[in-house]
Every structure is written in structure tokens, then in C-alpha cells.
Steps between C-alpha positions, in 0.01 A plus 500: 500500500579129503806563285631764741442267792684221318798725432506598865504134604779423252712784641434380854600144412821622336581721798435207734735274306784748493470632855676220686186321624491123558365463146809669359728289720323187373570603141863558600523133594281340237631696201807275508284186507310639202825571314637151562174343379490743204851395393392135509192576288715679240747212490230234463318704234812490287637156576192277505388553136862510382585175681190325365594602146860385544397166649277446196794590274721246678234231471460567127876492443524867405754570774726287721399400856555745783841462667516419871644842584186664364282298739731590789477867411119483491486329842742748657322804352164372624652433843645848515169669408309289752760580765455873440121459522526300823735757653266788423203312646691421818586867551148617413358265764752599765703179507841664472684219680387246240592756234858512628527121520359440153717780360805277535371308197582792271871438564456160336239565231638830365861381436369175351266697273786717373734204446237298316417809292866529402498136389167541318622774263762293310286186523206658314728683256685182401175308469383746235843528339541123468149462358578768242804312371288204387172679429302456184418802286147505648633514855789736437314835502336423833830392657685805367236719663527305826878542493462876444266522800730280709803717426320821591318368805843402628553872567197502730608177666841651574329807648275286721792279603688805626223720639271242664766384750622859544154630596440198721829567676399863561162389633641228722768729638226742610331232713467617858650838407258658254173306466368740237799452271504125568142423398498733198832378367396136535193572286699702246761223478219253430372730225827449310372157396165626366619561141535122459124470542398828337675428170290182473164680529429506128187719515686800643595770244878477480817587314647159597698326351621797292556700819470440875376849586132413546580200721687729738213749491256223592732408790482859625122482465495179704689672784277811478237400765762483774668820381173696472389393850840592640491849354139558599554368853836655581496807274846415372687251284675238710875460447451138393352615168792736434743214563304260280454739209846654529678165483263366233535795262856440367424132455179582311688743273757229428227248415323741263826609337631150435169333414503359146845636408748297300762568766287340771409207273871429453573557870217273613616219273856547621380475862312182410807352330355482147670803344 
């Protein structure tokens, strides 16, 4: 009897959530705050242990010091994630005017993040390449592996460098015209940077660095809470997801097809000027 009563309560709660009540409207607002905070948690989970290990390696002389551009990239990425979180909180608490004023910052942070990312790719590649030229036999295997990873991850960095600003542009263009597309696309654009943190979470089962497939699957999983709520709430898939997946798909196929190939190894080294 108690079990039947419990099931009845569960059905009533679900019906209440999906029926357009104030509770459902609250979830509509706060789901985006949750997603912004969730993205930060994922990023920190990957970067904090990885950064601690790399700092220890620098201090022990196992790798060269971090270049300035890497620090700039970290500051800009953190600023961008915090900006997204602040914007979602402002909208969830009804302070839309402050949201619009603070939103101007994205026109500074986002281009700077992309430009610094473009500078970071050759900087980190050449750091590994130069170290390899003078490496001892004990260091060589590790550096060869790092170079292999660097060459392949360049494919993902190119994808992010193109798609992150593209999705941000779509989201920003929808401001004041289509609020639903605007807020979803801003979150989905932010999700483009998640693989940088996910590939550093060493306890996750993964095909990386042999393949990037599982990292992309984990990114889809990270976006899933917002997607599931959207479908359950609105009984349809919002166009933002079709745009995001449709544009992402050919880039993902290119990454998987080129990953680890001799052609891409030669092309990457040619791009970096060390062919």
C-alpha cells in the first residue's frame, strides 16, 4: 500500500513539474545556472590535478616553465566561465538590466580568448619540439608521446577556435530577438571548451589519446541535463541543439578521420614550420 502511495506521489510530482507551474518556471531559470556551475566543476576537476602535477614537473626540472600565453589563456577561460555563471544568475534572479550591461564583457573576453588560444597552440608545440631536439634517451619517449598528443589535439583546438566564436555569434545575434535560442546557444558555445578539462580527468574510462571519440561523448553527457529538461518541459527538441549538433558533426568526423594519421602528422608539422 505504501509503495502504491509512493508511486502516486512520484507521478504527481512529475506532473506538477511539467505542467507549467511556478516550480517548472523556476527550473526553467535555474537549469542554466546549474549548467554554468556544472561546466565549471568539470573544468576544475580536470585542470586542478593536472596543473598540480605539471607544476611539480616544472619544479623538478622534468619540463620547462609555463609560457606567459598559457597563464593568459587560463585567466581568460576562467573569466569567461565566471561571466557565463554570473549572467545566468542575473537572469534567474530577474536582474535582466544588469545582465545586459555585464554582457558587453563577452565582446572583450571571447575574442581575446580565441586570439590567445591561437597563439597558445604553436607555443606549446614548439616547446615540446625544441625539448625533443636536445632530449636524453630517458626523456625522449615521453616527449615523443607528448608531441603525438600535441599534434592530434591541434585538430580539436582548430575545431574549438572556429566553432566557439561561431556559436557565440549565433547566440549573441539572437539577443532581444529569440531569448530561447540566445540562452541555449550561449551554453552550448561554452560547452565547446569542455573537452580541454574532460581529457584531463584521468579516472574516466577513455579512448584518449588514441582517439577523441569518448571525450566528445562525455561532452554530450555534460550537456544532457539541459537537453533532457528541455525535451521533458517543451515536448520537443529546441532548434539550438540541431544547429549545435549539425555544425559540429562534420568537424567531429574530420577530427576522427585525421587523428593519428601520417598525413596529419606531416600537415601539423608543416603548419608549425618544422616540416
